[in-house]
TIBA-712473 format. One line per 5 residues: for each residue x, y, z of C-alpha. Coordinates in nm, 2 decimals. Each point is the difference from the previous one (the first is absolute). Layout:
<pts>
X:Y:Z ~ ... $
</pts>
This chain:
<pts>
-7.29:9.83:5.83 ~ 0.36:0.05:0.09 ~ 0.18:-0.10:0.31 ~ 0.36:0.06:0.09 ~ 0.19:-0.15:0.29 $
0.13:0.07:0.36 ~ -0.02:-0.21:0.32 ~ -0.27:-0.27:-0.03 ~ -0.28:0.10:-0.24 ~ -0.30:-0.22:-0.09 $
-0.29:0.06:-0.23 ~ -0.29:-0.18:-0.15 ~ -0.24:0.10:-0.28 ~ -0.35:-0.15:-0.04 ~ -0.36:0.07:-0.12 $
-0.21:0.32:0.01 ~ -0.28:0.08:0.24 ~ -0.34:0.15:-0.06 ~ -0.18:0.29:0.16 ~ -0.15:-0.03:0.34 $
-0.37:-0.09:0.05 ~ -0.25:0.15:0.24 ~ -0.03:0.33:-0.19 ~ -0.30:0.19:-0.11 ~ -0.08:-0.11:-0.35 $
-0.09:0.36:-0.10 ~ 0.35:0.13:0.08 ~ 0.35:-0.08:-0.11 ~ 0.19:-0.20:0.27 ~ 0.26:0.21:0.19 $
0.34:-0.11:-0.11 ~ 0.22:-0.19:0.25 ~ 0.29:0.20:0.15 ~ 0.30:0.00:-0.24 ~ 0.23:-0.13:0.27 $
-0.09:-0.08:0.36 ~ 0.15:-0.19:0.30 ~ -0.20:-0.32:0.04 ~ 0.18:-0.15:0.29 ~ 0.30:0.10:0.22 $
0.18:-0.22:0.25 ~ 0.28:0.09:0.23 ~ 0.21:0.32:-0.05 ~ -0.11:0.16:-0.33 ~ 0.03:0.37:-0.06 $
-0.12:0.23:-0.28 ~ 0.17:0.32:-0.09 ~ -0.24:0.21:-0.20 ~ 0.12:0.22:-0.28 ~ 0.07:0.35:0.13 $
-0.01:-0.11:0.37 ~ 0.32:0.03:0.22 ~ -0.07:-0.31:0.20 ~ -0.17:-0.34:-0.03 ~ -0.31:-0.15:0.15 $
-0.07:-0.36:0.10 ~ -0.18:-0.17:-0.28 ~ -0.38:-0.06:0.04 ~ -0.24:-0.21:-0.19 ~ -0.19:0.21:-0.27 $
0.28:0.27:-0.01 ~ 0.02:0.12:-0.36 ~ 0.33:0.03:-0.18 ~ 0.12:0.22:-0.29 ~ 0.31:0.10:-0.19 $
0.29:0.09:0.23 ~ -0.12:-0.20:0.29 ~ 0.25:-0.24:0.16 ~ -0.08:-0.32:0.19 ~ 0.26:-0.14:0.24 $
-0.03:-0.32:0.20 ~ 0.20:-0.10:0.31 ~ 0.10:-0.34:0.14 ~ -0.31:-0.23:-0.02 ~ -0.20:0.26:-0.18 $
-0.20:-0.05:-0.31 ~ -0.26:0.18:-0.20 ~ -0.25:-0.08:-0.28 ~ -0.09:0.27:-0.24 ~ -0.28:-0.01:-0.26 $
-0.02:0.19:-0.33 ~ -0.36:0.05:-0.09 ~ -0.08:-0.33:0.17 ~ 0.13:-0.18:-0.31 ~ 0.37:-0.01:0.08 $
0.16:-0.11:0.33 ~ 0.35:0.07:0.13 ~ 0.15:-0.15:0.31 ~ 0.31:0.16:0.15 ~ 0.20:-0.21:0.25 $
0.21:0.10:0.30 ~ 0.28:0.25:-0.01 ~ -0.10:0.13:-0.34 ~ -0.03:0.34:-0.16 ~ -0.23:0.09:-0.29 $
-0.07:0.34:-0.16 ~ -0.30:0.07:-0.22 ~ 0.17:0.18:-0.29 ~ -0.30:0.03:-0.24 ~ -0.36:-0.11:0.03 $
-0.29:0.08:-0.22 ~ -0.31:-0.17:-0.15 ~ -0.25:0.02:-0.28 ~ -0.32:-0.06:0.19 ~ -0.20:-0.04:-0.33 $
0.23:-0.24:-0.19 ~ 0.12:-0.17:0.32 ~ 0.37:0.05:-0.06 ~ 0.25:0.06:0.27 ~ 0.35:0.15:-0.01 $
0.21:-0.08:0.30 ~ 0.37:0.06:0.06 ~ 0.14:-0.11:0.33 ~ 0.36:0.01:0.13 ~ 0.11:-0.27:0.23 $
0.31:0.11:0.18 ~ 0.03:-0.32:0.21 ~ -0.20:-0.29:0.13 ~ -0.24:-0.26:-0.14 ~ -0.30:0.09:-0.22 $
-0.27:-0.23:-0.13 ~ -0.28:0.11:-0.23 ~ -0.31:-0.15:-0.16 ~ -0.07:0.24:-0.29 ~ -0.31:-0.03:-0.23 $
0.06:-0.06:-0.36 ~ 0.11:0.33:-0.16 ~ -0.20:0.00:-0.31 ~ -0.04:0.37:-0.09 ~ 0.26:0.18:-0.20 $
0.06:0.26:0.27 ~ 0.05:-0.26:0.28 ~ 0.34:-0.05:0.16 ~ 0.13:-0.14:0.33 ~ 0.36:0.05:0.08 $
0.22:-0.06:0.30 ~ 0.35:0.15:-0.02 ~ 0.32:-0.09:0.18 ~ 0.35:0.06:-0.10 ~ 0.09:-0.33:-0.18 $
-0.25:-0.16:-0.23 ~ -0.32:0.05:-0.20 ~ -0.29:-0.25:-0.05 ~ -0.28:0.09:-0.23 ~ -0.33:-0.19:0.01 $
-0.37:0.01:-0.06 ~ -0.23:-0.25:0.16 ~ 0.24:-0.25:0.14 ~ 0.13:-0.13:0.33 ~ 0.37:0.04:0.09 $
0.25:0.07:0.27 ~ 0.30:0.23:0.01 ~ 0.27:-0.04:0.28 ~ 0.24:0.29:0.00 ~ 0.32:0.00:0.19 $
0.31:0.23:0.00 ~ 0.18:-0.20:-0.27 ~ -0.28:-0.16:-0.20 ~ -0.37:-0.01:-0.07 ~ -0.18:-0.33:-0.07 $
-0.32:0.00:-0.20 ~ -0.21:-0.32:0.03 ~ -0.33:-0.05:-0.20 ~ -0.28:-0.19:0.16 ~ -0.24:0.03:-0.30 $
0.00:0.20:-0.33 ~ 0.31:0.17:-0.14 ~ 0.23:0.28:0.12 ~ 0.23:0.21:-0.21 ~ 0.31:0.03:0.22 $
0.27:0.26:-0.05 ~ 0.28:0.17:0.19 ~ -0.01:0.36:0.12 ~ 0.24:0.18:-0.24 ~ 0.18:0.33:0.07 $
0.03:0.10:-0.37 ~ -0.30:0.11:-0.20 ~ -0.02:-0.31:-0.21 ~ -0.25:-0.28:-0.02 ~ 0.10:-0.27:0.25 $
0.03:-0.36:-0.09 ~ -0.32:-0.19:0.07 ~ -0.07:-0.36:0.07 ~ -0.34:-0.17:-0.01 ~ -0.04:-0.20:0.32 $
-0.29:-0.25:-0.04 ~ -0.20:-0.18:0.27 ~ 0.20:-0.22:0.22 ~ 0.33:0.16:-0.06 ~ 0.22:0.27:0.15 $
0.30:0.22:-0.09 ~ 0.26:0.19:0.20 ~ 0.11:0.35:-0.09 ~ 0.34:0.09:0.14 ~ 0.08:0.35:0.13 $
0.32:0.03:-0.21 ~ -0.11:-0.09:-0.35 ~ -0.37:0.05:0.06 ~ -0.10:-0.26:-0.25 ~ -0.24:-0.29:0.05 $
0.18:-0.33:0.06 ~ -0.10:-0.34:-0.15 ~ -0.34:-0.14:0.09 ~ -0.02:-0.25:0.27 ~ -0.30:-0.20:0.13 $
-0.20:0.15:0.28 ~ -0.28:-0.26:0.05 ~ 0.24:-0.29:0.08 ~ 0.24:0.20:0.21 ~ -0.04:-0.12:0.36 $
0.16:0.32:0.14 ~ -0.29:0.19:-0.16 ~ -0.27:-0.21:0.16 ~ -0.08:0.25:0.28 ~ -0.02:0.28:-0.25 $
-0.24:-0.19:-0.22 ~ -0.22:-0.08:0.30 ~ 0.01:0.36:0.12 ~ -0.10:0.13:-0.35 ~ -0.28:-0.25:-0.03 $
-0.14:0.08:0.35 ~ 0.01:0.37:-0.06 ~ -0.16:-0.03:-0.34 ~ -0.29:-0.20:0.16 ~ -0.04:0.27:0.26 $
0.00:0.27:-0.26 ~ -0.27:-0.17:-0.20 ~ -0.22:-0.02:0.30 ~ 0.06:0.37:0.07 ~ -0.08:0.08:-0.36 $
-0.33:-0.19:0.02 ~ -0.09:0.21:0.31 ~ 0.08:0.31:-0.21 ~ -0.23:-0.12:-0.28 ~ -0.28:-0.07:0.25 $
0.04:0.35:0.16 ~ 0.10:-0.15:0.34 ~ 0.34:0.17:0.00 ~ -0.16:0.34:-0.07 ~ -0.27:-0.05:0.26 $
0.25:-0.10:0.28 ~ 0.23:0.28:-0.10 ~ -0.28:0.26:0.02 ~ -0.11:-0.12:0.34 ~ 0.35:0.02:0.14 $
0.07:0.34:-0.15 ~ -0.32:0.15:0.14 ~ 0.07:-0.17:0.33 ~ 0.34:0.17:0.01 ~ -0.17:0.33:-0.07 $
-0.24:-0.05:0.29 ~ 0.27:-0.10:0.24 ~ 0.23:0.28:-0.10 ~ -0.28:0.25:0.05 ~ -0.06:-0.14:0.35 $
0.38:0.00:0.08 ~ 0.02:0.37:-0.11 ~ -0.28:0.10:0.23 ~ 0.13:-0.21:0.29 ~ 0.37:0.11:-0.02 $
0.02:0.33:-0.19 ~ 0.34:0.07:0.15 ~ 0.15:-0.31:-0.17 ~ -0.14:0.11:-0.34 ~ 0.14:0.36:0.04 $
0.34:-0.14:0.10 ~ 0.04:-0.18:-0.33 ~ 0.23:0.15:-0.27 ~ -0.19:0.22:-0.24 ~ 0.05:-0.23:-0.30 $
-0.16:-0.29:0.20 ~ -0.29:0.21:0.11 ~ -0.06:0.09:-0.36 ~ 0.01:-0.36:-0.10 ~ -0.26:-0.09:0.26 $
-0.22:0.30:-0.10 ~ 0.01:-0.11:-0.36 ~ -0.10:-0.35:0.09 ~ -0.29:0.13:0.22 ~ -0.12:0.24:-0.27 $
-0.01:-0.27:-0.26 ~ -0.20:-0.25:0.21 ~ -0.20:0.19:0.26 ~ -0.30:0.07:-0.23 ~ -0.05:-0.37:-0.06 $
0.05:-0.07:0.37 ~ -0.27:0.25:0.09 ~ -0.24:-0.20:-0.22 ~ 0.11:-0.34:0.14 ~ 0.06:0.05:0.37 $
-0.25:-0.27:0.11 ~ 0.15:-0.25:-0.24 ~ 0.36:0.07:0.10 ~ -0.09:-0.02:0.37 ~ -0.16:-0.34:-0.05 $
0.31:-0.11:-0.20 ~ 0.24:0.10:0.28 ~ -0.22:-0.15:0.27 ~ -0.02:-0.33:-0.18 ~ 0.37:-0.02:-0.09 $
0.19:0.07:0.32 ~ 0.34:-0.13:-0.13 ~ -0.02:0.24:-0.30 ~ -0.10:0.28:0.23 ~ 0.30:-0.07:0.23 $
0.24:-0.01:-0.29 ~ -0.14:0.33:-0.14 ~ 0.03:0.17:0.34 ~ 0.36:-0.11:0.03 ~ 0.08:0.14:-0.34 $
-0.16:0.33:0.08 ~ 0.18:0.03:0.33 ~ 0.33:-0.05:-0.19 ~ -0.11:0.28:-0.24 ~ -0.06:0.24:0.29 $
0.31:-0.11:0.18 ~ 0.21:0.12:-0.30 ~ 0.17:-0.33:-0.08 ~ 0.24:0.04:-0.29 ~ 0.17:-0.25:-0.22 $
0.36:-0.08:0.07 ~ 0.08:-0.11:-0.35 ~ 0.34:-0.16:-0.07 ~ 0.23:0.16:-0.24 ~ -0.09:-0.09:-0.35 $
0.27:-0.09:-0.26 ~ 0.02:0.22:-0.30 ~ -0.19:-0.10:-0.31 ~ -0.06:0.13:-0.35 ~ -0.30:0.01:-0.22 $
0.00:-0.14:-0.35 ~ 0.19:0.23:-0.23 ~ 0.11:0.25:0.27 ~ 0.37:-0.07:0.01 ~ 0.21:-0.13:0.29 $
-0.12:-0.02:0.36 ~ 0.20:0.04:0.31 ~ 0.18:-0.32:0.08 ~ -0.20:-0.20:0.25 ~ 0.17:-0.05:0.34 $
0.11:-0.34:0.10 ~ -0.30:-0.19:0.15 ~ -0.12:-0.34:0.09 ~ -0.27:-0.16:-0.21 ~ -0.35:0.00:0.16 $
-0.09:-0.33:0.16 ~ -0.27:-0.21:-0.17 ~ -0.06:-0.30:-0.23 ~ 0.25:-0.09:-0.26 $
</pts>
């Protein structure tokens, strides 16, 4: 796993999860979605690859290479990767899914994310297969780990890498095509990589640093939450709830299309195509489960209200007003456009 720095980045790595239960023993369990929105709060927008405008983020929305996630003030989003790995993006942040693939047989995952700004926390399952990799890039530093808990705080002039457990190989982001200098950061320590020399500084204590107390608490709380979510993934509960919500959306969209056909026809063609693809993928299962979904909606009025609000936004043509993103570069791709002057995102230290 590699992580590189820009404003306020956090990440944690933990233990693997198993496959969901409640499956027919005679058939192979259907794999979890590779990347999906688990929870969104406040202003969060998704710009899908190939689409000219963004959509408000919704639970169960799947993500893929080229998709961009942007959060506004007081916005946050939790993303799961195969229900094993959990990513939390804080307010006023921007994240692009650069690469994302998985070996469903061996269980490996290859994820490359680009954080242009903001705070990111992740709880990532132990990457034990040879083809597994989890990388978050920003313009300043690189941290490579497998199965550990750590934090990266990236600002304009420096990136701080703090290790909660395990070990991280920290290095600077080098312009020239040479191996960067690496430093092994062990549990309870941290290092600062400056923007000018891009070399890890001397190790300092992280556990006994009073200024880092809020960060340690936040990391621990999020890790505990992620472990609970992972247990729900193992039991099949996450998949079951996701299925019910997705089919509920399908039913409500179908009703909305029939009730207000003019609103549907008024949408841009690309958005109508997106809705049509969604409906085509889920309507056959809905037709076989209408009674079950009706009972679910009737017994969960809050969920029904939330889904109806989301669908109204879709048909109203709400688009994302994403802030301008600073230029970034991918590893080994030369120089990026110089980022414009910006204020660090607010958050913990």
